[in-house]
C-alpha positions in Angstrom: 0.0 -0.1 0.1 1.4 3.3 -0.6 1.0 6.1 1.7 0.3 9.8 0.6 3.1 12.2 1.7 0.3 14.5 2.6 -0.9 12.2 5.3 2.1 9.9 6.0 2.3 11.3 9.6 -1.4 11.0 10.6 -2.2 9.4 14.0 1.4 10.2 14.8 2.6 13.0 17.5 5.6 15.2 17.0 7.2 17.1 19.8 9.3 19.9 18.5 12.2 21.2 21.1 13.3 24.3 19.0 12.1 27.9 20.0 13.6 29.6 16.7 11.1 28.8 13.8 9.2 26.5 15.9 5.9 27.2 14.3 7.5 27.0 10.7 8.6 23.3 12.0 5.5 22.2 13.5 3.5 23.5 10.4 5.2 21.5 8.0 4.7 18.6 10.3 0.9 19.3 10.7 0.8 19.6 6.8 1.9 16.0 6.7 -1.1 14.9 9.0 1.2 14.9 12.4 0.0 16.2 16.0 2.8 18.5 16.8 3.3 19.6 20.8 5.5 22.3 21.6 8.4 21.9 24.5 11.1 24.5 23.4 14.4 23.7 25.0 16.2 27.0 24.4 16.7 30.4 22.7 19.4 32.3 21.5 20.1 35.8 23.3 22.5 38.4 22.6 25.4 38.4 24.9 24.6 40.0 28.1 27.2 42.5 27.4 28.2 43.8 24.1 31.9 44.9 25.3 33.5 41.7 24.3 31.9 41.6 20.9 33.0 45.2 20.6 36.5 44.1 21.7 36.9 41.2 19.1 35.4 43.8 16.4 38.4 46.4 17.1 41.0 43.7 17.4 39.8 42.1 14.0 40.0 45.4 12.2 43.4 46.1 13.7 45.1 43.2 13.0 43.4 42.0 9.7 44.3 40.5 7.3 44.0 37.1 9.5 41.9 33.8 9.5 38.2 33.7 10.5 36.1 30.6 11.3 32.2 31.5 10.9 30.1 29.2 12.6 26.3 30.4 12.1 24.8 33.1 10.1 23.1 34.5 12.7 26.4 35.1 15.0 28.0 37.0 11.8 24.6 39.1 11.6 24.9 39.7 15.3 28.7 40.0 15.0 28.1 43.0 12.4 25.3 44.3 14.3 27.1 45.3 17.3 30.0 46.8 15.1 27.3 49.0 13.2 26.3 50.3 16.9 29.5 51.8 17.3 30.1 52.9 13.6 32.3 49.9 12.6 30.7 47.7 10.1 32.4 48.9 7.0 35.9 48.6 9.1 34.5 45.3 9.8 33.5 44.0 6.5 36.8 45.3 5.3 38.8 43.3 7.7 36.7 40.0 7.0 36.9 40.5 3.2 40.9 40.8 3.6 41.4 37.6 5.8 40.6 34.0 5.0 37.2 33.1 6.0 35.9 29.6 6.4 32.5 28.9 7.1 31.5 25.6 9.0 28.3 25.1 6.9 26.0 26.3 4.4 24.0 28.6 6.1 27.1 30.7 7.3 28.5 30.3 3.4 25.5 31.9 2.5 25.6 34.8 4.7 29.1 35.2 3.6 28.2 35.6 0.0 25.2 38.1 0.8 27.8 40.3 2.4 30.5 39.9 -0.5 33.0 38.4 2.1 34.9 35.4 0.2 35.0 32.0 1.5 37.8 30.0 1.2 36.4 26.9 2.3 33.1 25.5 3.5 32.6 22.7 6.1 30.6 19.5 4.8 30.2 17.9 8.5 28.9 20.5 10.4 31.8 20.3 12.8 34.0 23.1 13.7 36.6 20.3 14.1 36.5 20.4 10.2 37.6 23.8 10.1 40.2 23.3 12.6 41.3 20.7 10.4 41.8 22.8 7.6 43.8 25.4 9.5 45.7 23.0 10.9 46.6 21.1 7.7 47.8 24.5 6.1 51.7 24.5 5.2 53.0 26.9 6.2 50.3 27.3 9.0 48.8 30.9 9.0 50.2 34.0 10.3 48.2 36.3 12.1 45.1 35.8 14.6 42.8 32.8 14.1 39.2 34.3 15.1 36.9 31.8 16.0 32.9 33.1 15.8 31.6 30.5 18.3 27.7 29.4 18.4 26.2 29.5 22.0 28.3 27.1 23.3 32.1 27.3 22.9 34.0 24.1 21.7 37.0 24.2 24.0 39.0 21.5 22.6 39.1 23.1 19.2 40.5 26.4 20.4 42.9 24.4 22.4 43.9 22.6 19.4 44.6 25.8 17.7 46.6 27.3 20.6 48.6 24.1 21.0 49.9 24.5 17.3 51.2 28.2 18.7 48.5 30.1 16.9 46.8 33.0 18.6 43.5 32.6 19.0 40.7 35.1 19.3 36.8 34.1 20.5 34.0 36.1 19.2 30.9 34.8 20.9 27.7 37.4 19.6 25.0 35.3 21.6 24.2 32.4 24.0 21.8 29.9 24.6 19.4 30.2 27.9 16.4 28.3 28.9 13.4 28.7 27.2 11.3 26.3 29.5 8.1 27.7 30.6 6.2 26.1 32.7 8.0 22.8 32.8 7.2 21.6 29.5 10.3 19.7 28.9 9.6 17.6 31.8 6.3 16.7 30.6 7.8 15.8 27.2 10.0 13.6 29.2 6.8 11.7 30.9 5.2 11.8 27.4 8.5 10.0 25.6 8.6 7.4 28.3 5.2 6.8 28.1 5.1 6.1 24.4 3.0 8.8 23.9 5.3 10.9 21.1 6.5 9.2 18.1 9.3 11.7 17.0 11.0 14.3 19.1 13.1 16.8 16.9 16.4 18.6 17.8 17.9 21.3 15.6 20.8 21.8 18.2 23.0 19.5 20.2 22.3 21.9 23.4 18.6 21.3 23.5 19.6 17.6 23.6 21.5 18.3 26.8 18.7 20.2 28.1 16.3 17.2 27.4 18.5 15.2 29.3 18.9 17.5 32.3 15.0 17.6 32.5 15.3 13.9 32.3 17.7 13.6 35.2 15.8 16.4 37.4 12.7 14.0 37.1 14.9 10.9 38.1 13.7 9.6 34.6 17.1 9.7 32.3 17.8 6.0 32.2 14.1 5.4 31.3 14.1 8.3 28.7 17.3 7.0 26.9 15.5 3.4 26.9 12.4 4.9 25.1 14.6 6.6 22.4 16.7 3.5 22.1 13.9 0.9 21.5 11.9 3.3 19.2 8.7 4.0 21.7 9.9 7.4 20.3 12.6 7.9 17.7 14.8 10.9 18.0 15.4 13.1 15.1 18.6 15.4 14.6 19.1 18.0 12.2 22.5 17.5 11.5 25.8 15.6 12.5 26.7 17.9 15.4 23.2 18.0 16.6 23.1 14.0 17.1 26.5 13.6 18.8 24.9 14.0 22.5 22.4 11.2 21.3 25.2 8.7 19.9 27.0 9.4 23.2 24.0 8.6 25.3 24.2 5.4 23.1 21.0 6.5 21.3 22.1 4.7 17.3 18.7 5.0 15.8 18.4 8.9 15.6 16.8 10.1 12.1 19.3 12.8 10.6 18.6 14.1 6.9 21.3 13.9 4.5 21.2 18.1 4.3 21.3 19.9 7.3 18.2 22.0 6.7 14.3 22.0 8.3 12.9 21.0 5.0 15.3 18.1 4.7 14.7 17.1 8.2 10.8 16.8 7.5 11.3 15.0 4.5 13.2 12.5 6.6 10.5 11.9 9.4 8.1 11.4 6.4 10.4 8.8 4.8 11.2 7.1 8.1 7.4 7.0 9.0 6.4 5.4 5.9 8.8 2.8 6.0 7.9 2.2 9.5 4.3 1.6 8.3 5.3 -0.9 5.2 6.9 -2.8 8.0 
């Protein structure tokens, strides 16, 4: 029996943990027949103080050309917004255009292209480690400062790798993650997953996985949650290889991950998974 893609999720419940673009994601699942529940885990917020970001703007301008690793398009936009507030946007753009800029993924590359900043390399894995590998594999190693725009949480291991190679590292943190769990919806999601009342739970950022795990630990239900995700009572869905890492580290090896790290691709991957399960 062939199942229409328009109704492939009928009778299934999809839980969305995203805060940003949550309605867009949920609406896409609803168009395929799903019942959608929302339990936003984390939200992006600008850094509490712009002082450090502004200092990074001035340092980048003063030390250009250098090497710049851009991990998110949003982070780059926020960085430039701080520069604009202090009349330094054009100077920062000039410094970036003069530097060797690497993008962690397609979204970061797209933002660079929109700003006419040349992109020397675009990662395919979605991992900051890939960009660091690229820098450390350059012979000779790049001169000047390596500036790393981090994405909400800092991957200290990658910064340490750069420093261990003798490179000067500057960190730009234009935003951070903070809890978006109002009314203990994550605790409710943990209960629903364990009870088998949720068929899919989606994640668009690795810290959101950690937030759900923390909620489960607080409810003394971590082992039960992981067991439910492992045995297929509920299927975890991660938007990309970075997002899926904390799931894999917890021994959850059956998560759905789309080939392209995009919201639309994630929705299609869930539909394909549901259709395959129904055909069995």
